[in-house]
SELO-299951 format. One record per residue: residue in three letters; residue number from 1; x, y, z of N, C-alpha, C, O in turn. Coordinates in steps of 0.02 Angstrom, whole numbers. Example, Ala and Ser with C-alpha at 12.3 -4.5 7.8 and 13.67 -1.06 7.14 Angstrom:
residues 2
    r    k    n.xx    n.yy    n.zz   ca.xx   ca.yy   ca.zz    c.xx    c.yy    c.zz    o.xx    o.yy    o.zz
  ALA    1     660    -284     390     615    -225     390     660    -165     390     712    -166     423
  SER    2     642    -112     354     684     -53     357     645       2     394     670      57     402
//
This chain:
residues 120
    r    k    n.xx    n.yy    n.zz   ca.xx   ca.yy   ca.zz    c.xx    c.yy    c.zz    o.xx    o.yy    o.zz
  MET    1   -1940    3852   -8112   -1940    3849   -8040   -1961    3917   -8013   -1937    3968   -8036
  ALA    2   -2007    3918   -7963   -2032    3980   -7934   -1981    4010   -7887   -1945    3974   -7852
  ALA    3   -1978    4076   -7885   -1932    4111   -7840   -1961    4110   -7770   -2021    4115   -7761
  SER    4   -1917    4104   -7721   -1940    4106   -7652   -1958    4178   -7634   -1940    4225   -7670
  SER    5   -1995    4187   -7579   -2015    4254   -7560   -1953    4297   -7545   -1955    4358   -7556
  LYS    6   -1899    4267   -7520   -1838    4304   -7507   -1808    4330   -7572   -1782    4386   -7574
  GLU    7   -1810    4289   -7625   -1782    4309   -7690   -1824    4364   -7722   -1798    4404   -7761
  LYS    8   -1888    4367   -7707   -1933    4417   -7736   -1921    4486   -7706   -1937    4537   -7738
  ARG    9   -1895    4489   -7646   -1884    4553   -7613   -1830    4592   -7647   -1775    4565   -7660
  ARG   10   -1844    4654   -7662   -1795    4696   -7695   -1758    4741   -7647   -1702    4762   -7661
  GLU   11   -1789    4758   -7591   -1759    4805   -7545   -1735    4771   -7481   -1757    4717   -7463
  THR   12   -1688    4804   -7449   -1663    4781   -7384   -1719    4786   -7333   -1756    4835   -7332
  ARG   13   -1725    4734   -7292   -1776    4732   -7240   -1741    4734   -7172   -1691    4700   -7162
  VAL   14   -1767    4774   -7126   -1738    4779   -7059   -1790    4763   -7006   -1849    4776   -7016
  SER   15   -1767    4735   -6951   -1812    4721   -6895   -1829    4786   -6860   -1786    4829   -6849
  VAL   16   -1893    4794   -6843   -1916    4853   -6807   -1970    4831   -6758   -1995    4774   -6761
  ASP   17   -1988    4875   -6714   -2047    4867   -6672   -2084    4933   -6680   -2073    4980   -6642
  LEU   18   -2127    4936   -6730   -2157    4999   -6752   -2233    4991   -6757   -2257    4942   -6786
  TRP   19   -2270    5037   -6729   -2343    5036   -6735   -2364    5077   -6795   -2342    5133   -6804
  ILE   20   -2406    5047   -6837   -2431    5080   -6898   -2507    5082   -6894   -2540    5032   -6882
  GLU   21   -2534    5142   -6905   -2606    5151   -6906   -2632    5131   -6976   -2609    5156   -7026
  ALA   22   -2679    5085   -6977   -2708    5062   -7041   -2783    5073   -7039   -2817    5051   -6993
  GLU   23   -2809    5108   -7090   -2880    5123   -7093   -2909    5091   -7156   -2881    5097   -7211
  ARG   24   -2966    5058   -7147   -3001    5026   -7203   -3076    5030   -7191   -3100    5009   -7139
  ASP   25   -3111    5057   -7240   -3185    5061   -7235   -3208    5094   -7171   -3257    5072   -7140
  GLY   26   -3174    5147   -7149   -3194    5184   -7089   -3173    5151   -7024   -3186    5179   -6971
  GLU   27   -3141    5092   -7027   -3118    5059   -6966   -3043    5070   -6958   -3005    5063   -7006
  LEU   28   -3023    5087   -6897   -2953    5103   -6883   -2922    5047   -6842   -2950    5024   -6792
  TYR   29   -2862    5025   -6864   -2825    4972   -6829   -2754    4996   -6818   -2727    5034   -6858
  TYR   30   -2724    4974   -6763   -2653    4987   -6751   -2617    4920   -6759   -2629    4873   -6722
  GLN   31   -2574    4917   -6809   -2538    4856   -6825   -2465    4862   -6803   -2435    4915   -6810
  ARG   32   -2438    4808   -6777   -2368    4807   -6756   -2326    4780   -6813   -2334    4723   -6834
  ALA   33   -2282    4822   -6839   -2236    4801   -6892   -2174    4771   -6860   -2143    4801   -6816
  SER   34   -2156    4710   -6883   -2096    4678   -6856   -2036    4687   -6902   -1978    4679   -6881
  ASN   35   -2049    4705   -6966   -1994    4724   -7009   -2018    4775   -7059   -2077    4783   -7072
  LEU   36   -1969    4811   -7088   -1984    4868   -7130   -1933    4872   -7186   -1874    4857   -7177
  SER   37   -1957    4892   -7245   -1913    4907   -7301   -1940    4969   -7334   -1992    4995   -7314
  VAL   38   -1905    4993   -7385   -1930    5051   -7421   -1995    5034   -7457   -2037    5078   -7468
  GLY   39   -2003    4971   -7474   -2063    4951   -7512   -2122    4929   -7470   -2177    4922   -7497
  GLY   40   -2113    4917   -7405   -2169    4894   -7366   -2149    4872   -7296   -2094    4885   -7273
  ALA   41   -2196    4837   -7264   -2186    4814   -7195   -2222    4748   -7186   -2265    4729   -7225
  PHE   42   -2203    4713   -7132   -2238    4652   -7114   -2272    4664   -7048   -2240    4682   -6998
  PHE   43   -2338    4654   -7047   -2378    4662   -6986   -2381    4594   -6951   -2407    4546   -6978
  ALA   44   -2353    4591   -6891   -2350    4530   -6853   -2409    4525   -6805   -2439    4576   -6788
  GLN   45   -2425    4465   -6785   -2476    4452   -6734   -2543    4484   -6751   -2572    4518   -6710
  THR   46   -2566    4473   -6812   -2631    4500   -6833   -2665    4451   -6879   -2633    4411   -6913
  ILE   47   -2731    4453   -6881   -2769    4413   -6929   -2762    4448   -6997   -2780    4507   -7002
  PRO   48   -2737    4414   -7048   -2725    4448   -7111   -2789    4466   -7149   -2839    4430   -7146
  LEU   49   -2785    4520   -7185   -2839    4540   -7231   -2828    4503   -7296   -2773    4477   -7308
  PRO   50   -2879    4499   -7339   -2870    4465   -7403   -2818    4499   -7447   -2810    4560   -7445
  LEU   51   -2782    4459   -7486   -2732    4487   -7533   -2766    4537   -7579   -2822    4528   -7600
  GLY   52   -2730    4591   -7593   -2756    4644   -7636   -2796    4698   -7600   -2813    4748   -7630
  THR   53   -2811    4687   -7536   -2847    4738   -7497   -2806    4801   -7491   -2746    4798   -7478
  ARG   54   -2837    4858   -7501   -2803    4923   -7493   -2820    4953   -7425   -2877    4949   -7402
  VAL   55   -2770    4982   -7393   -2778    5015   -7329   -2742    5082   -7331   -2694    5091   -7368
  SER   56   -2765    5129   -7291   -2730    5193   -7282   -2684    5186   -7222   -2706    5165   -7169
  LEU   57   -2621    5204   -7230   -2571    5195   -7178   -2544    5262   -7153   -2537    5310   -7191
  LYS   58   -2529    5264   -7088   -2495    5322   -7058   -2448    5295   -7005   -2466    5251   -6966
  PHE   59   -2387    5321   -7005   -2338    5301   -6954   -2282    5351   -6950   -2271    5391   -6996
  THR   60   -2247    5349   -6894   -2189    5392   -6883   -2127    5347   -6878   -2127    5299   -6839
  LEU   61   -2076    5363   -6916   -2015    5325   -6916   -1976    5335   -6851   -1982    5388   -6819
  PRO   62   -1937    5286   -6830   -1896    5294   -6769   -1852    5356   -6774   -1824    5370   -6827
  THR   63   -1847    5392   -6720   -1808    5454   -6712   -1835    5512   -6752   -1801    5564   -6757
  GLU   64   -1895    5507   -6780   -1924    5562   -6819   -1990    5585   -6788   -2020    5549   -6746
  THR   65   -2013    5643   -6808   -2077    5669   -6784   -2127    5680   -6840   -2187    5689   -6828
  VAL   66   -2103    5680   -6903   -2146    5692   -6960   -2179    5626   -6981   -2144    5575   -6990
  GLU   67   -2244    5627   -6987   -2282    5566   -7003   -2277    5548   -7077   -2277    5592   -7121
  VAL   68   -2273    5483   -7092   -2277    5457   -7160   -2350    5436   -7171   -2379    5402   -7129
  ALA   69   -2379    5455   -7226   -2447    5435   -7243   -2447    5411   -7315   -2422    5445   -7360
  CYS   70   -2475    5352   -7326   -2479    5323   -7394   -2532    5270   -7395   -2562    5252   -7344
  GLN   71   -2544    5244   -7454   -2588    5186   -7462   -2546    5124   -7456   -2486    5125   -7470
  GLY   72   -2577    5069   -7437   -2543    5005   -7434   -2587    4952   -7466   -2648    4958   -7468
  GLU   73   -2554    4901   -7492   -2591    4845   -7521   -2565    4780   -7490   -2504    4769   -7487
  ILE   74   -2610    4737   -7467   -2590    4674   -7437   -2564    4628   -7492   -2600    4613   -7540
  VAL   75   -2501    4607   -7485   -2469    4566   -7537   -2450    4496   -7514   -2439    4452   -7556
  THR   76   -2447    4485   -7449   -2436    4417   -7423   -2480    4408   -7361   -2494    4456   -7325
  ALA   77   -2500    4347   -7349   -2540    4332   -7291   -2518    4266   -7261   -2509    4217   -7297
  LYS   78   -2509    4265   -7196   -2490    4205   -7159   -2542    4196   -7105   -2588    4236   -7099
  GLU   79   -2535    4144   -7065   -2585    4130   -7014   -2597    4190   -6968   -2654    4209   -6956
  PHE   80   -2543    4219   -6942   -2551    4276   -6897   -2505    4333   -6917   -2466    4358   -6876
  GLY   81   -2508    4354   -6980   -2468    4409   -7004   -2482    4423   -7077   -2512    4381   -7112
  MET   82   -2461    4482   -7099   -2471    4499   -7170   -2420    4550   -7192   -2397    4592   -7153
  GLY   83   -2401    4545   -7255   -2355    4593   -7286   -2395    4646   -7322   -2443    4630   -7357
  VAL   84   -2375    4707   -7314   -2409    4763   -7347   -2357    4802   -7388   -2304    4819   -7363
  ALA   85   -2374    4814   -7451   -2330    4854   -7495   -2353    4926   -7492   -2413    4940   -7495
  PHE   86   -2305    4972   -7486   -2322    5042   -7487   -2338    5063   -7559   -2301    5047   -7606
  VAL   87   -2394    5099   -7567   -2417    5122   -7633   -2422    5198   -7629   -2442    5226   -7578
  ASP   88   -2405    5232   -7682   -2410    5305   -7685   -2370    5340   -7630   -2393    5389   -7601
  LEU   89   -2310    5314   -7616   -2268    5343   -7565   -2236    5407   -7592   -2206    5406   -7646
  ALA   90   -2243    5463   -7557   -2214    5526   -7578   -2138    5521   -7582   -2108    5484   -7543
  ALA   91   -2108    5556   -7629   -2035    5553   -7639   -1997    5571   -7575   -1947    5538   -7560
  ALA   92   -2019    5621   -7539   -1985    5641   -7477   -1989    5586   -7425   -1941    5573   -7389
  ASP   93   -2048    5553   -7420   -2056    5498   -7372   -2012    5439   -7392   -1983    5405   -7349
  ARG   94   -2007    5426   -7457   -1965    5371   -7482   -1892    5383   -7462   -1858    5337   -7440
  LYS   95   -1868    5445   -7470   -1799    5461   -7452   -1788    5451   -7377   -1736    5426   -7356
  ARG   96   -1837    5472   -7336   -1831    5463   -7263   -1830    5388   -7245   -1791    5367   -7202
  LEU   97   -1872    5349   -7279   -1873    5277   -7268   -1806    5245   -7288   -1779    5204   -7251
  GLU   98   -1780    5265   -7346   -1715    5239   -7368   -1661    5253   -7316   -1621    5209   -7301
  ALA   99   -1660    5314   -7289   -1609    5333   -7241   -1615    5292   -7176   -1564    5269   -7150
  ILE  100   -1676    5283   -7151   -1683    5247   -7087   -1669    5173   -7097   -1639    5142   -7053
  VAL  101   -1690    5144   -7153   -1677    5073   -7166   -1601    5062   -7173   -1574    5014   -7146
  GLU  102   -1567    5107   -7209   -1495    5101   -7216   -1460    5106   -7148   -1414    5067   -7134
  LYS  103   -1482    5153   -7107   -1452    5163   -7041   -1463    5101   -6997   -1416    5077   -6965
  LEU  104   -1524    5075   -6996   -1539    5017   -6954   -1503    4955   -6980   -1480    4914   -6940
  ALA  105   -1497    4948   -7045   -1461    4891   -7074   -1387    4893   -7056   -1358    4842   -7039
  SER  106   -1357    4953   -7059   -1286    4958   -7042   -1275    4946   -6967   -1223    4918   -6948
  LEU  107   -1321    4968   -6925   -1316    4954   -6853   -1319    4879   -6840   -1283    4853   -6798
  ALA  108   -1363    4844   -6876   -1370    4772   -6866   -1306    4736   -6887   -1285    4689   -6854
  VAL  109   -1275    4758   -6941   -1212    4728   -6964   -1157    4741   -6913   -1118    4696   -6898
  THR  110   -1154    4802   -6887   -1103    4820   -6838   -1111    4777   -6775   -1062    4753   -6748
  ARG  111   -1174    4769   -6752   -1186    4728   -6692   -1166    4655   -6705   -1137    4623   -6661
  ALA  112   -1183    4629   -6764   -1168    4560   -6779   -1092    4548   -6784   -1068    4494   -6768
  ALA  113   -1055    4599   -6806    -983    4592   -6814    -944    4605   -6749    -885    4588   -6744
  ALA  114    -977    4635   -6700    -943    4652   -6637    -925    4589   -6599    -965    4543   -6593
  PRO  115    -864    4587   -6573    -844    4527   -6534    -884    4526   -6469    -901    4578   -6441
  THR  116    -897    4466   -6446    -933    4460   -6382    -882    4449   -6327    -830    4418   -6337
  ALA  117    -898    4476   -6270    -853    4468   -6213    -856    4396   -6187    -909    4366   -6185
  PRO  118    -799    4369   -6168    -798    4301   -6141    -837    4298   -6075    -836    4345   -6036
  ARG  119    -870    4243   -6064    -906    4234   -6002    -858    4213   -5947    -812    4173   -5959
  PRO  120    -869    4238   -5886    -824    4219   -5830    -834    4148   -5810    -801    4124   -5764
//
């Protein structure tokens, strides 16, 4: 039996609204990432590139000013979105990604566990 895409994911994924610069063959695109993990991102609302396509990526993590730059490879494609795996990610950038993903994941858990106020 084949594993679902959720089972294949090894890292925690968090919802974000993040713009990522993607360059391929001299053409520059700004892609909106709707979720992020240490291993990659999902670009929402875009026409997907073919699987295996390599792109150069640049982006700044929330609350940071230092840019992350790495290669990416398209690993999933849907009608209007695509998953990109980070390739050749520098160790320092990986640590920063781990920290922000962990922080955002814990905030999401805290929000989900918070009691809601009764409606009048």
